[in-house]
N, C-alpha and C positions, 0 to 999 in steps of 0.2 A: 431513242438513243441514236438512231441513224441521223435524225435531224440535228441533234446536238453535235455530232461529229462533223456534219457538213457546215454548221455554223462556225465551229472552231476553225475548220480549214479555210472557210471564206474570210474570217477575221484575220487569220494568219497571212493570207494572200494580200489583203488590203494593207496590213502593216508593212509588208515587204514592198508594196508598190508605192505607197504614199511616202514622199521624202520627209524626213524630219527637218525642221528648221535648223539652219546652221548659221553661225556668225563667225566669219573668218577674221580672227584677231591675231593670227600668227605673224611671224616676221614679214616686214614689208619688202616688196620687190619693185623695181623700176622697169616699166616697159617703155621702149622707145621704138617708134615706127619712123625710120629715117625719111628724109625728104627725097622725092623723085626715085623711089624704089617701087617694085611691083607689088601692089596691094593684094593681088591674087595669089601671091606666093606665101605658103604657110610659114615660111621662115620670117615673114614680116607681119605676123599676127600674134596676138596674145591668146594662146590656147588655154583659157581658164579652166574649162571642163570639156567633156566630149560634146556638149550641146552649145557651148558659147566660145567662139573664136573671134575676138575683136580685131577689126582691120579698118583701114581707110584707103580709098582709092585716090590716086593722083587726079587732081581736077575736081574733087568732090568735097563738099563741106561737112558731110556726116561721117559717122563711124557706122560699122556694120557688124552683124553677127554672121560671119562667113558661112557657118554651118546651115543657117536657115534663110539667109537673105540673098543667096546667089542669083536667083531668078530676077530680082528687082534692082540689083546693084548698078547695072549699066544704064538702066532707063529711069533713074531716079529724078524726081522733080525736086530741086533744091528747097530746103526748109519745109518739108512736109513729110508726113508718114510717121508711124510708130516704131521707128528703127533705133537701134538694133533689136530685132525680134527676140522675144523671150527675156528681155531685160526691162528694168525700170530704174529710174535714177532719182535721187533726192539730194538736197543740200542739207548739211548738218553733220553731226558727230555720230560715229558708229554706236556709241553708248545709247543714243536715242533712236536707233533704227526702227523700233516698233511704233514710234509715234510720228515719224516724218511723213511728208506729203510727196509721194512718188508719182512719176510720169515718164513718158518717152524721153529719150536723150534730147531730142531737138527742142521739146518744150521746156526742158530743164536748162539746157545749155545755151539756147539762142533766143534772141528777140529780134524780129525783123532780119533774120539771117546774120546778125553780128554776134560773134562769140562774146560771152560774158558769163557771169555766175559760175557754172560748173567748170568753165575754162579759166577761171580766175584762181591763180595759185594760192590766194589767201583764203579761199573758201573750201572747206572739206566737204566731201560728198559721200554718198553711199550708193553702191551698185547692188541691185537685187536681181539675182538670177531666178526668174519666176518659177519655172517648172521644177527646179532643184531646190527651191526655197533656201537659197544661200545669200547672205548679206555680206558685202565686202566694202571696207572703207577704201575710198579712192580719192585722189587729189591730182588734178591735171597740173602739169608744170610747164607744158609747152604746147602750142597749137599754131601750126604754120598757116600762112595765108598765101594767096597767089597761085593756088592750085598745085602746090608741091606735095600735099598729102601727109606731111610730117606731124607727129604729135607725140607727147610723152605724158605718162602718169605714174604715180606711185600707188600701189594697192596692197591690201592685206592678202595673206595666204591662210590656208588651213593650219591650225595649230600643229606643231611638230614638223613643219616643212622648213628645210633650210632656205635662208634668204639669199639664194644664188641666182635668181631669175628663172627658177625651174618652171617648165611648162606643165600642163596637166598630165602629160605622159609620165613625167618624173614623180608627180604627186601620186598617181595611180600605182606606180611601182612600189610605193611604200606599203600599200595595202594588198598587194598580190602575193 
C-alpha cells in the first residue's frame, strides 16, 4: 500500500511539473521594439512568459531571450548560435504547428545573414517556447537594418487575454 501511495504522489508531481502543450490562438497583439532604444531595458522587450523575453540590441542582427541569453548578448558572433534560447521557429500556419519543421531563429530567418523568410511579412510563422511547450502564431512586419535594432511582429496570445499589448505580467494576473 505504501508503494502505491508513493507511486500516486510521484505521478502527481510529474503531472504538475510537465507542462501541457498549449497553442495560443487568442487575440493578436503587435510588439514593436523601436529603433535606437536600449535593448537591455525591459520596457523594450516582449515579455511573453517568465522564461522568454524577446529583445534585440542596437547594432545586432539577432533577437534574444533576455531571461536566458544575457551572458552572450554582448559577445555575439553575427549569424551563429541557437538564439533566442528556449525558443524554436518555423514557417507555416499555426493550424499545422505539430507538423512544421522548427529550428533556431537564425536558421529560420536568415541565409548568409540577410533577413528573409521569417522576416518577410507575407510568410506566417510559429514560435515554440520549448520548456513551456507553447506554440504561438507570429508574423514579422518590420526589421530595421543599419544597426538600429528595431523590429515589429504580430503574435497570438493565450485564449481569454485582451488584445491590448499585454505583457506576461498582465496575463499572469488573470490566473492569480
